KERO-242381 format. One record per residue (C-alpha): residue number from 1; residue in three letters; x, y, z. Coordinates in nm, 2 decimals. Example, Ala and Ser with C-alpha at 12.3 -4.5 7.8 and 13.67 -1.06 7.14 Angstrom:
# residues 2
   n res      x      y      z
   1 Ala   1.23  -0.45   0.78
   2 Ser   1.37  -0.11   0.71
***
This chain:
# residues 290
   n res      x      y      z
   1 Unk   2.37   1.11   3.03
   2 Unk   2.24   1.46   2.95
   3 Unk   1.88   1.59   2.92
   4 Unk   1.72   1.75   2.62
   5 Unk   1.40   1.78   2.42
   6 Unk   1.33   1.61   2.09
   7 Unk   1.28   1.88   1.83
   8 Unk   1.25   1.67   1.51
   9 Unk   1.22   1.31   1.41
  10 Unk   1.30   1.19   1.05
  11 Unk   1.36   0.83   0.93
  12 Unk   1.44   0.69   1.27
  13 Unk   1.67   0.97   1.37
  14 Unk   1.57   1.20   1.66
  15 Unk   1.72   1.55   1.69
  16 Unk   1.76   1.64   2.05
  17 Unk   1.83   1.99   2.17
  18 Unk   2.03   2.00   2.49
  19 Unk   2.15   2.31   2.67
  20 Unk   2.46   2.33   2.45
  21 Unk   2.37   2.19   2.10
  22 Unk   2.15   1.96   1.89
  23 Unk   2.25   1.59   1.86
  24 Unk   2.14   1.34   1.60
  25 Unk   2.02   1.03   1.79
  26 Unk   1.89   0.69   1.74
  27 Unk   1.65   0.53   2.00
  28 Unk   1.75   0.22   2.20
  29 Unk   1.59  -0.11   2.09
  30 Unk   1.40  -0.13   2.42
  31 Unk   1.16   0.13   2.30
  32 Unk   1.06  -0.10   2.01
  33 Unk   1.02  -0.39   2.25
  34 Unk   0.81  -0.18   2.48
  35 Unk   0.61  -0.05   2.18
  36 Unk   0.69   0.31   2.27
  37 Unk   0.79   0.56   2.00
  38 Unk   0.98   0.87   2.11
  39 Unk   0.79   1.18   1.99
  40 Unk   0.87   1.54   1.91
  41 Unk   0.82   1.73   2.24
  42 Unk   0.94   1.44   2.46
  43 Unk   1.19   1.54   2.73
  44 Unk   1.46   1.27   2.71
  45 Unk   1.80   1.16   2.84
  46 Unk   2.06   1.07   2.59
  47 Unk   2.41   0.93   2.58
  48 Unk   2.67   1.08   2.35
  49 Unk   2.94   0.91   2.15
  50 Unk   3.21   1.17   2.17
  51 Unk   3.40   1.04   1.87
  52 Unk   3.10   1.07   1.63
  53 Unk   2.91   1.33   1.82
  54 Unk   2.60   1.12   1.77
  55 Unk   2.37   1.02   2.05
  56 Unk   2.13   0.75   2.17
  57 Unk   1.79   0.82   2.33
  58 Unk   1.81   0.62   2.66
  59 Unk   1.50   0.73   2.84
  60 Unk   1.19   0.94   2.81
  61 Unk   1.18   1.15   3.12
  62 Unk   0.81   1.23   3.11
  63 Unk   0.52   1.26   2.88
  64 Unk   0.22   1.46   3.00
  65 Unk   0.01   1.40   2.69
  66 Unk   0.03   1.30   2.33
  67 Unk  -0.15   1.38   2.01
  68 Unk  -0.21   1.10   1.76
  69 Unk  -0.22   1.34   1.47
  70 Unk   0.01   1.53   1.46
  71 Unk   0.23   1.29   1.66
  72 Unk   0.36   1.52   1.93
  73 Unk   0.40   1.51   2.31
  74 Unk   0.38   1.75   2.60
  75 Unk   0.19   2.03   2.42
  76 Unk  -0.01   2.26   2.65
  77 Unk  -0.17   2.48   2.39
  78 Unk  -0.31   2.45   2.04
  79 Unk  -0.35   2.73   1.79
  80 Unk  -0.57   2.62   1.50
  81 Unk  -0.53   2.84   1.20
  82 Unk  -0.78   2.88   0.91
  83 Unk  -0.79   3.15   0.65
  84 Unk  -1.09   3.38   0.62
  85 Unk  -1.06   3.33   0.24
  86 Unk  -0.82   3.17  -0.01
  87 Unk  -0.89   2.90   0.08
  88 Unk  -1.24   2.94   0.23
  89 Unk  -1.26   2.80   0.58
  90 Unk  -1.38   2.44   0.61
  91 Unk  -1.57   2.46   0.93
  92 Unk  -1.63   2.09   0.96
  93 Unk  -1.25   2.04   0.96
  94 Unk  -1.21   2.32   1.22
  95 Unk  -1.46   2.14   1.44
  96 Unk  -1.26   1.82   1.41
  97 Unk  -0.95   2.00   1.53
  98 Unk  -1.14   2.14   1.82
  99 Unk  -1.28   1.80   1.91
 100 Unk  -0.93   1.66   1.91
 101 Unk  -0.80   1.94   2.13
 102 Unk  -1.09   1.91   2.37
 103 Unk  -1.03   1.53   2.40
 104 Unk  -0.67   1.61   2.50
 105 Unk  -0.79   1.88   2.74
 106 Unk  -0.55   2.15   2.63
 107 Unk  -0.62   2.52   2.58
 108 Unk  -0.72   2.62   2.23
 109 Unk  -0.69   2.95   2.04
 110 Unk  -0.86   2.98   1.70
 111 Unk  -0.67   3.20   1.46
 112 Unk  -0.84   3.33   1.14
 113 Unk  -0.57   3.45   0.91
 114 Unk  -0.59   3.68   0.61
 115 Unk  -0.86   3.89   0.77
 116 Unk  -0.78   4.17   0.52
 117 Unk  -0.95   3.96   0.25
 118 Unk  -1.30   3.96   0.41
 119 Unk  -1.33   4.15   0.74
 120 Unk  -1.71   4.10   0.75
 121 Unk  -1.69   3.73   0.72
 122 Unk  -1.42   3.72   0.99
 123 Unk  -1.65   3.91   1.23
 124 Unk  -1.93   3.64   1.17
 125 Unk  -1.68   3.36   1.24
 126 Unk  -1.53   3.53   1.54
 127 Unk  -1.88   3.59   1.70
 128 Unk  -1.98   3.22   1.64
 129 Unk  -1.68   3.07   1.80
 130 Unk  -1.64   3.32   2.08
 131 Unk  -2.00   3.24   2.17
 132 Unk  -1.90   2.88   2.18
 133 Unk  -1.63   2.97   2.44
 134 Unk  -1.31   2.98   2.24
 135 Unk  -1.04   3.24   2.22
 136 Unk  -1.05   3.38   1.86
 137 Unk  -0.77   3.59   1.70
 138 Unk  -0.77   3.76   1.37
 139 Unk  -0.44   3.81   1.18
 140 Unk  -0.31   3.94   0.86
 141 Unk   0.06   3.90   0.77
 142 Unk   0.02   4.14   0.48
 143 Unk  -0.11   4.42   0.70
 144 Unk   0.06   4.32   1.03
 145 Unk  -0.27   4.28   1.20
 146 Unk  -0.27   4.08   1.53
 147 Unk   0.09   3.97   1.51
 148 Unk   0.19   4.12   1.85
 149 Unk  -0.11   3.96   2.02
 150 Unk  -0.01   3.63   1.85
 151 Unk   0.34   3.65   2.00
 152 Unk   0.19   3.71   2.35
 153 Unk  -0.02   3.39   2.31
 154 Unk   0.29   3.19   2.21
 155 Unk   0.52   3.32   2.48
 156 Unk   0.65   3.05   2.72
 157 Unk   0.41   2.78   2.59
 158 Unk   0.46   2.46   2.39
 159 Unk   0.21   2.52   2.12
 160 Unk   0.09   2.29   1.85
 161 Unk   0.03   2.50   1.54
 162 Unk  -0.21   2.32   1.31
 163 Unk  -0.45   2.37   1.02
 164 Unk  -0.49   2.28   0.66
 165 Unk  -0.25   2.38   0.39
 166 Unk  -0.25   2.72   0.23
 167 Unk  -0.39   2.92   0.53
 168 Unk  -0.06   3.09   0.61
 169 Unk   0.07   2.90   0.91
 170 Unk   0.43   2.93   0.80
 171 Unk   0.39   3.29   0.70
 172 Unk   0.25   3.37   1.05
 173 Unk   0.54   3.20   1.22
 174 Unk   0.79   3.38   1.00
 175 Unk   0.62   3.71   1.08
 176 Unk   0.64   3.63   1.45
 177 Unk   1.01   3.54   1.43
 178 Unk   1.17   3.60   1.09
 179 Unk   1.48   3.39   1.15
 180 Unk   1.27   3.07   1.15
 181 Unk   1.29   3.10   0.77
 182 Unk   1.00   2.86   0.71
 183 Unk   0.90   2.79   0.35
 184 Unk   0.57   2.93   0.24
 185 Unk   0.35   2.77  -0.01
 186 Unk   0.17   2.91  -0.31
 187 Unk  -0.20   2.88  -0.35
 188 Unk  -0.31   2.68  -0.65
 189 Unk  -0.53   2.89  -0.87
 190 Unk  -0.71   2.58  -0.98
 191 Unk  -0.86   2.48  -0.65
 192 Unk  -0.75   2.76  -0.41
 193 Unk  -0.58   2.51  -0.18
 194 Unk  -0.22   2.54  -0.06
 195 Unk   0.07   2.33  -0.17
 196 Unk   0.22   2.13   0.12
 197 Unk   0.54   2.30   0.24
 198 Unk   0.60   2.14   0.58
 199 Unk   0.70   1.78   0.54
 200 Unk   0.76   1.67   0.90
 201 Unk   0.67   1.77   1.25
 202 Unk   0.93   2.00   1.40
 203 Unk   0.96   2.18   1.73
 204 Unk   1.09   2.54   1.68
 205 Unk   1.24   2.74   1.96
 206 Unk   1.12   3.10   2.00
 207 Unk   1.37   3.38   2.09
 208 Unk   1.11   3.54   2.32
 209 Unk   1.04   3.22   2.51
 210 Unk   0.84   2.90   2.42
 211 Unk   0.83   2.65   2.15
 212 Unk   0.59   2.59   1.85
 213 Unk   0.53   2.28   1.65
 214 Unk   0.50   2.35   1.28
 215 Unk   0.30   2.06   1.15
 216 Unk   0.21   1.93   0.80
 217 Unk  -0.13   2.04   0.66
 218 Unk  -0.43   1.81   0.71
 219 Unk  -0.73   1.76   0.48
 220 Unk  -0.91   1.52   0.71
 221 Unk  -0.88   1.39   1.07
 222 Unk  -1.00   1.06   1.19
 223 Unk  -1.18   1.07   1.53
 224 Unk  -1.29   0.71   1.55
 225 Unk  -1.09   0.67   1.87
 226 Unk  -1.35   0.88   2.05
 227 Unk  -1.64   0.70   2.20
 228 Unk  -1.99   0.78   2.08
 229 Unk  -2.12   0.88   2.42
 230 Unk  -1.81   1.11   2.48
 231 Unk  -1.85   1.31   2.16
 232 Unk  -2.11   1.55   2.31
 233 Unk  -1.87   1.66   2.58
 234 Unk  -1.62   1.77   2.32
 235 Unk  -1.87   2.05   2.21
 236 Unk  -1.84   2.31   2.47
 237 Unk  -2.17   2.48   2.40
 238 Unk  -2.36   2.15   2.47
 239 Unk  -2.23   2.13   2.83
 240 Unk  -2.50   2.35   3.00
 241 Unk  -2.77   2.13   2.84
 242 Unk  -2.63   1.78   2.88
 243 Unk  -2.84   1.60   3.15
 244 Unk  -3.14   1.82   3.09
 245 Unk  -3.29   1.60   2.82
 246 Unk  -3.59   1.39   2.89
 247 Unk  -3.41   1.06   2.82
 248 Unk  -3.09   0.94   2.98
 249 Unk  -2.83   0.87   2.72
 250 Unk  -2.99   1.12   2.47
 251 Unk  -2.77   1.15   2.16
 252 Unk  -2.94   1.48   2.06
 253 Unk  -3.04   1.36   1.72
 254 Unk  -3.41   1.24   1.69
 255 Unk  -3.50   1.21   2.06
 256 Unk  -3.81   1.41   2.18
 257 Unk  -3.77   1.68   2.45
 258 Unk  -3.39   1.71   2.39
 259 Unk  -3.24   2.01   2.57
 260 Unk  -2.96   2.04   2.31
 261 Unk  -3.20   2.06   2.02
 262 Unk  -3.41   2.31   2.21
 263 Unk  -3.10   2.52   2.26
 264 Unk  -3.03   2.49   1.89
 265 Unk  -3.38   2.62   1.81
 266 Unk  -3.33   2.91   2.04
 267 Unk  -2.99   3.00   1.87
 268 Unk  -2.79   2.91   2.18
 269 Unk  -2.60   2.66   1.97
 270 Unk  -2.50   2.74   1.61
 271 Unk  -2.65   2.53   1.32
 272 Unk  -2.30   2.48   1.18
 273 Unk  -2.16   2.34   1.50
 274 Unk  -2.46   2.11   1.55
 275 Unk  -2.42   1.98   1.19
 276 Unk  -2.05   1.91   1.27
 277 Unk  -2.16   1.71   1.57
 278 Unk  -2.41   1.50   1.37
 279 Unk  -2.15   1.43   1.10
 280 Unk  -1.88   1.32   1.35
 281 Unk  -2.14   1.11   1.54
 282 Unk  -2.24   0.94   1.21
 283 Unk  -1.87   0.87   1.13
 284 Unk  -1.80   0.72   1.47
 285 Unk  -2.11   0.50   1.44
 286 Unk  -2.01   0.38   1.10
 287 Unk  -1.66   0.29   1.22
 288 Unk  -1.80   0.09   1.50
 289 Unk  -2.00  -0.13   1.26
 290 Unk  -1.69  -0.24   1.08
***
């Protein structure tokens, strides 16, 4: 058997890159019996049929972590991309991505693309999320802004590259390494949203070291697997104030003498982020009822 990494999975076929080449593989039936699905990013052992040059996934060597959406394994960094404009950034969706990444305990970089369209708005967004404790990068493929820094962040990491359609994810990756030749989508003039161009999750190897996962665009993310009491810990800026509230188990909604709400009133927590927290808390509670 030889070792490799799953770079793509389509229709029950897994494409495994070994040291020498990429093999099209099926997975052994034991995975179905064990209710385990091989994922893009898994390090695996495969056997090869020399006649057909096709392989069989025999074993998953290890899996440090996995995302539910997108379904990937062994990622150690997430870059979440939103446009400054065209389409306008949906901050509630951004905060969902951030909560997912926090839940998986992986490093996060927020990338605001198309900064040439509205530099003033980018500065406001950058300040808000840097104050929250995140790395924030501004890029423009059109003007070449931030591309070198973007490459430094990607180098020697396995990075999940996520965000909604139309924000320029594929264009950014193409600017980083042109031979990736990813498709880029047009922006619909009717609703300023991008057309889907990436149809499956795929691991892409970078010439300068590292891998990126180019993932389909998302319009919503379900976080109902997160427990109600755990949500507060997925908002970094809440951390200094958790435990300082008058009541144990404070949800930071309507309770009196709440340290989080006091911090909100003193502008130590942004109103936008707090509203995202309330919305996610509401959704989790509604799911629990049904």
